[in-house]
C-alpha positions as CSV (number, residue, x, y, z in Angstrom):
1,P,5.9,26.5,-1.0
2,D,8.8,24.4,0.1
3,E,6.6,22.3,2.3
4,L,4.2,21.7,-0.6
5,I,7.1,20.7,-2.8
6,D,8.4,18.3,-0.1
7,E,4.9,16.8,0.3
8,L,4.5,16.3,-3.5
9,Q,7.9,14.7,-3.7
10,Q,7.1,12.3,-0.9
11,H,3.8,11.5,-2.6
12,H,5.6,10.8,-5.9
13,R,8.2,8.5,-4.2
14,L,5.4,6.6,-2.4
15,R,3.3,6.2,-5.6
16,H,6.4,5.1,-7.5
17,A,7.2,2.5,-4.8
18,V,3.6,1.2,-4.8
19,D,3.7,0.9,-8.6
20,R,6.9,-1.2,-8.3
21,L,5.2,-3.8,-6.0
22,D,4.1,-7.1,-7.4
23,A,0.5,-7.0,-8.6
24,R,-1.0,-8.8,-5.6
25,S,0.9,-6.6,-3.1
26,R,0.0,-3.5,-5.0
27,Q,-3.7,-4.4,-5.1
28,F,-3.6,-5.1,-1.3
29,V,-2.0,-1.8,-0.5
30,E,-4.4,0.1,-2.8
31,L,-7.4,-1.6,-1.2
32,L,-6.2,-1.1,2.4
33,F,-4.7,2.4,2.2
34,L,-5.5,4.2,-1.0
35,Q,-9.3,4.3,-0.9
36,D,-11.3,7.5,-0.3
37,E,-13.3,5.6,2.3
38,P,-11.5,2.9,4.3
39,L,-12.8,-0.6,3.4
40,P,-13.7,-3.1,6.1
41,Y,-11.4,-6.0,6.4
42,S,-14.2,-8.3,5.4
43,E,-14.5,-6.5,2.0
44,I,-10.8,-6.6,1.4
45,A,-10.6,-10.3,2.2
46,A,-13.5,-11.0,-0.1
47,R,-12.0,-9.0,-3.0
48,L,-8.6,-10.7,-2.6
49,G,-10.0,-14.2,-1.9
50,I,-8.1,-14.5,1.5
51,A,-9.2,-15.1,5.0
52,E,-10.0,-12.0,7.0
53,G,-7.4,-13.2,9.6
54,S,-4.7,-13.1,7.0
55,I,-5.0,-9.4,6.5
56,G,-2.7,-8.4,9.4
57,P,0.2,-10.7,8.4
58,T,-0.3,-9.8,4.7
59,R,-0.2,-6.1,5.6
60,A,3.1,-6.6,7.5
61,R,4.7,-8.3,4.5
62,C,3.4,-5.8,2.0
63,L,4.6,-2.8,4.1
64,A,8.0,-4.5,4.5
65,K,8.3,-4.8,0.7
66,L,7.2,-1.2,0.3
67,R,9.7,0.0,2.9
68,T,12.5,-1.8,1.0
69,L,11.5,-0.1,-2.2
70,L,11.4,3.3,-0.5
71,E,14.8,2.8,0.9
72,S,16.3,1.7,-2.4
73,P,17.5,4.3,-4.9
């Protein structure tokens, strides 16, 4: 039970942090990580209107923003 509670709390913290991202970063994170089936980069790029080669750097920036949010109270 304690492990389940810890897991639920972590999930809640992560969801709260994702919700606090700016709209574009939130959409990127949701498309890249929160799909039942992983989307190919070509699909993500098309949906966001960015070059497929921009996904890596964009992912790094979004994860840095998310990390900052998770570390803040």
